[in-house]
C-alpha positions in Angstrom: 40.0 -38.4 0.1 38.5 -37.1 -3.1 35.0 -38.0 -1.9 35.4 -36.0 1.3 36.7 -33.0 -0.6 33.7 -33.2 -3.0 31.2 -33.3 -0.1 32.9 -30.4 1.7 32.8 -28.4 -1.5 29.1 -29.1 -2.0 28.3 -28.2 1.6 30.3 -24.9 1.3 28.3 -24.0 -1.8 25.0 -24.8 -0.1 25.9 -22.8 3.0 27.0 -19.9 0.8 23.7 -19.8 -1.1 21.6 -20.3 2.1 23.4 -17.5 4.0 23.8 -14.9 1.2 20.7 -13.0 2.2 21.6 -12.9 5.9 25.1 -11.7 5.1 23.8 -8.9 2.8 21.2 -7.9 5.5 24.0 -7.9 8.1 26.3 -5.6 6.1 23.4 -3.3 5.0 22.3 -3.0 8.7 25.8 -2.0 9.7 26.0 0.6 6.9 22.5 2.0 7.7 23.1 2.2 11.5 26.5 3.8 10.9 25.0 6.5 8.7 22.2 7.2 11.3 24.7 7.3 14.1 27.0 9.6 12.1 24.2 12.0 11.4 23.1 12.1 15.0 26.6 12.5 16.4 27.4 15.2 13.8 24.3 17.2 14.8 25.2 16.9 18.5 28.8 17.8 17.8 27.9 20.9 16.0 25.8 22.2 18.9 28.8 22.0 21.3 31.3 24.9 21.8 34.3 24.9 19.5 36.6 23.8 22.3 34.6 20.6 23.0 34.0 19.4 19.5 35.4 16.1 18.2 37.1 15.6 14.9 35.1 14.1 12.0 37.3 11.0 12.1 36.5 10.4 15.7 32.8 10.7 15.0 33.1 8.4 12.0 34.9 5.7 14.0 32.4 6.0 16.9 29.6 5.6 14.4 31.1 2.6 12.7 31.7 0.9 16.0 28.1 1.7 17.2 26.5 0.4 14.0 28.6 -2.8 14.1 27.8 -3.4 17.8 24.1 -2.8 17.6 23.8 -5.1 14.5 25.9 -7.8 16.2 23.8 -7.7 19.3 20.6 -8.0 17.2 22.0 -10.9 15.2 23.3 -12.8 18.2 19.9 -12.3 19.9 18.3 -13.7 16.8 20.5 -16.7 16.7 20.0 -17.4 20.4 16.2 -17.3 19.9 16.5 -19.7 16.9 18.6 -22.0 19.1 16.1 -21.9 22.0 13.2 -22.6 19.6 15.0 -25.7 18.2 15.8 -26.9 21.8 12.1 -26.6 22.8 11.0 -28.9 19.9 
């Protein structure tokens, strides 16, 4: 039992060190895309008449969801391409 736990701990540490860069890149991508989407939506929102404008909270939530969705789609596409390249070998 102790040997299995020791192996699991070693593998967890190895995965953590291997994927740290990917996780940091993933989080930074979400933040950057959220900021870009927020700026674009704020500019578009300010051009609308006062009756049709959305609240800053709604714009922020839309921006966060947009940044998360785009980043997730890119990372899933990347993982699928890596999987396909491994299957071709």
